[in-house]
N, C-alpha and C positions, 0 to 999 in steps of 0.2 A: 248272275244274280246272287244276292245274299240268302243264305239258308242256315238254319240250325239243324244239325244232323245228329242222330243217335248211331253210334258205331258198335255198341255191344250192350249186353245186359249188365246192369250195375246195381249196387245197393245204395239207395239215396241216403241212408243213415251214414254211410262212410264217404260217399262221393256226392257233393252238392253241385257239381258241374257235369252232369251226365251228357249234355249236348255241347257240340262244338260249332262255332260260327265259321262258315266256309263260303267261298265264292265258287259257284259252279255254273255251267251253261244253262240258259233258259230251256225248259222243255218244249218240245214241238208237238202240237196236238195231232192225234191220229184222225182218220176220216170222220169218226163219230164223236170226236172230242172237241172241247173248247179250251183255250188258254185263258187263264184268269190272272189278272194283276191283283194280288192279294192286298187288301187294305186293313183287315183285322182277322184275328184267329183266336178263338176261345181256348182256354187252358182247362182241360178236363181231367178228372181223376183217372180215367182210362189210360192217359199218358203215363201215369205212375205205374199202372199195371204192365204196360209195354216195357218201360224202362227197367222194372224190377223182375220181369220175366213171368208174370202170371198169365199174360196173353202176349207172348213174344212175337215180334215181327219174324216172318220166314226168312228174310234176307237183310243183310246190313251192307252199307249204311242205309238208313231210311230217314225221311223227313216226317216228324210227327205232325199232328194237328188235324182235327176233323170237325171244327166249328168255324168254317171259313167263309169270309165275306170278301167279295172283290168284283171287278168289272171285266167283262169279256173283251179281250183285245185281239183275239184271232180265233178262227174256227176251221174245222175240217170240212171237206167237201160234202159230207152227208148231213151236216148240221142244218136244220130247217127252222126251228122255232126261236132260237136265241140270236140276238143281233149284237154286233160290235157296239160296245159302250154300255150294254145293259148290266145292271147290278144283280148279282146272283149269290147264292149261298151253297155250300157243300156240306153235307152231313156225314155221319159214320158210314152210311151205305155208299160205297164207291161203285161196285158192279156186282151182278149176279148172272146166272146162266140164262135166265129169261125163258127157259123151256120146261123146267120141271113142274110138278103139280103145285108146289109151293108158290113158285113165281106166277103161275097161271091163275092162282086163286088169291092174289094179294098178300101172300105170306112170304114174300121174297126174303124177309129177314131170317127165314129158316133154311134157305137154299144152301146146299152143301158146297156150292162154289161161291158163297158170299165172300166178297173182298171188302175189307174195311179201309177207309181213308186214313192215311197216316200210320197204318200198320202194314197192310198188304200192298199198298201203293203210296207214293209220296203225298204228303198232306200240306197243310197251310202254314207251317212255321217257316215261311219263305216268301220271297217277293213275287214269285209266280208259281202256278201249278196248273196241271191239266186234269180234266175230269170228263167222263162221258156226258154228253148233253142231257141225257135222261136223268142224271143224278145231280143236276144243277137246278136250283130253285130260285125263281124271281122273288125278290125281297120287297115287302110293302114299304112305301115311302116314309111311313110314320117313324120308322126306326133309324137311328144312326147306325153306322157300321159296327161300332162296339156294342151297342145294345142288341143288334140282330144276331151277333155271333153265338152267344150262349143259347139262343132259341133253337139252334140247329141240332143240339144234342141234349143238353140239360132240359130244354123245353120239350123237344120231340119225344125223347124216351120217357120223360115225365108224363107226357100226354098218353103214350102207350100204356104206361102203368095205370094211369087214371082210367083208361078204357077197360083194362083187364080186371080192375078192382070191383066192377059191378056196382058202382055207387048210385044211390037214388036220393032224390031230394028229401031232406029230413033225416038222413042217416047221420051217424057219428063216424067220422073218419080220422084215423091216426096217421101222422107222418113222423117217422123216426129218422132223424137226421135232417138238418135244415141248412144245406149249402145251396149250390147253384140250382140243382133240380128241385129240391124241396120248396124253395121260396117261389118257384114258378108254378108248381103243382097246386100250392095253396090258392094262388090267384085264379087258376082254372076252376077249381072246385067252387070257390066263392061266387064266381060269375055264373056258372052253369047251374049250380044247385045252391041258391042263396040261403035256404033254410037249413043247410048242413052245418053241424058243429065240427070244428077241426081241433083235434088235440095234437100238440107237437111235442115229441120227445127229442131233446138235444142235450148233450153234456155241457155245452157252453152257455153261460148265463147271457152273453151277448146275442147268441143265436136265439135263445128263448125270448129275449126282449124284442128282437127283430120280428119273430113270429107273431107276437102280440100286436106289434105295430101294424102288421099286414092283415090282422083280423082273426087270428086264432082265438078260440074260445078258452083254451087252457094250454099252458106250456110247462113242462117239467123235465126232470132228468130222465135218462134212459131207463133207470131202475125204479122210477116213481110209480105209484099206483094211481090210475086215472079215476076221475070222479064217476065215470060211467064207461062200461066196456064198449069199444068201437065195433061197428059192423064190419069194417075193413081197415087194414093198416097197410100203408105203402112204406117200405124200407128203402132209403136212398144212401145207406152208409156203406163203407168199404170193409166192415168187419162183422164178426158173428154174434157178438154179445147182444147188440140191439135186436137181432132176429129172435133170439131165445127169450129175451125180456118182452118183446112184442107179443109173442105167442101166449104168455101168461095173461096179458091184458085183453086179448081178443075174445069177443063174445062167442058163445056156441053157434056153430054154423057160419062163422065169420071167415074172411079170406085175407091172408097175408100175401102181398105182392112184393117180391124182392127185385128191386131195380138196381142191379149191379152186374157188370160183365164178369167180375171175379171178386172173391173175398180174400182179404189179406190173411196171412198165416199167423199173425201176431197173437190171436186168441182162439186158434182152431180147437183147443181143448175145451173151450166153452160149450162146443156141441155135445160133449159127453154129459153135460148137465141136463140135457133134454129128458124130461120124464113124461112118458106117454099120457098118463092120466091127468097131469097138470098142464101140459103144453099142447097136446094134439087131440086128445079125446073130445067128444061132443062135436064131431064132424067139422072140425076146423080144417081149412084148406090152405095150402101153400102153393104159390105159382111164381115161376121165374119170368123175367123179361129178357128175351133174347134179341139183341141188336135193335134195329128200328126199320120199319117198312117205309116206303116212299109216301104212302098214304098218311102216315103219322106226321111226317115233315110238312106236307102240303096243308093238311087240316089244321095243324097247330099254328102255322104261320098265319093262316086266315083268322083263327080264333084270337090269337094274340094281338093282331092288329085291330080287331073289333073291340076288345075290352077297354083300352089296350093294356097289355102287359109290358111294362118297361122294366127290364132287368136292372138290378143294381150291379154296377161293374167297377172293377179296379183295373186301370190300364197300366201296361208295361211296354217298353220298347222290345223289338224283336231280340235284340242283344241281351235283354233281361229275362229271357225265357227260363233260365235256370233258377233265377230268384223266385219267379212265380211258382215254379214246380216245387221248390223247397218249401215255400210258405204253404202250399197246398198240402204237402206231406206233413207239415207240422200243424195242420188244421187251423191255420190263420185265415179264416174264411168269413167274409160277409158278402153274400151275393156271388158273383162270378168274376173270374180273372180273365183278362183279354189282352192279347198282344196287339198294339196299334202299330201296324207295319208301314203304312204310308198315308 
């Protein structure tokens, strides 16, 4: 099968072809796994974090990709629920221990043995992949393969951020950053809490225009002062500056939810600009989002199909994965990027 592999940590500023196209044997599913013929795989910012070493794979080479859509073509002897031919999706959560207190209480995203698809196990930048049956999700028919792919991470982790933010109908909610996750979160909020105002902070004028098209009440630059302080803000950016700027705009008692597995080092000194009385006083709260639980994926797919949320996508061939990653690094974003594999 064809696959794009990452062989080592590299700097995307210096190397715009971090992945190499290879031909390798198809994987064989274990007893509790299914083999998926991949049809589409989303390109996520977390792949940049893997490539550049902020959340490095434990072993090389590895096949990235954790927003995977495909069809089951083979199954291990213990597989019970999934059938040959069914369309399924695979998200960031590949496997967990299943026995610890976190796993037993629906918080498997915090399991110390959490393994991530495309980092700790081979992912979807390939024609085939294997995954535990429990980590494969049936995909609603309303979505095409490319539309469904970003729902599995940008959507699911965005939904987890939404749940952690404590939003109520009539609140003012801020979204800082407006890429793959941000444009899906906005649509969730507008559907579930229709009386909520949404203020979007984005450095790109095209992203701000896109936010207004989707129903934002206001859109401005990351450093702009909002018309009214938000009750909560969800940060979906890869850097620190928007976090600090968001804290200035957050109302007393408000909550900032940071939806990012890692933050880039490019502006780490910006953290030194945090002033307690200006940014954190008045019982402001900061909460991080760690990975994603299976509940997030299942619930979000159901909600997304009901609304429906149809992601805006840009398609690339498998062989063009390096182009998609470079554009993502350069912030050339409108909606989500997806590899159309077959």
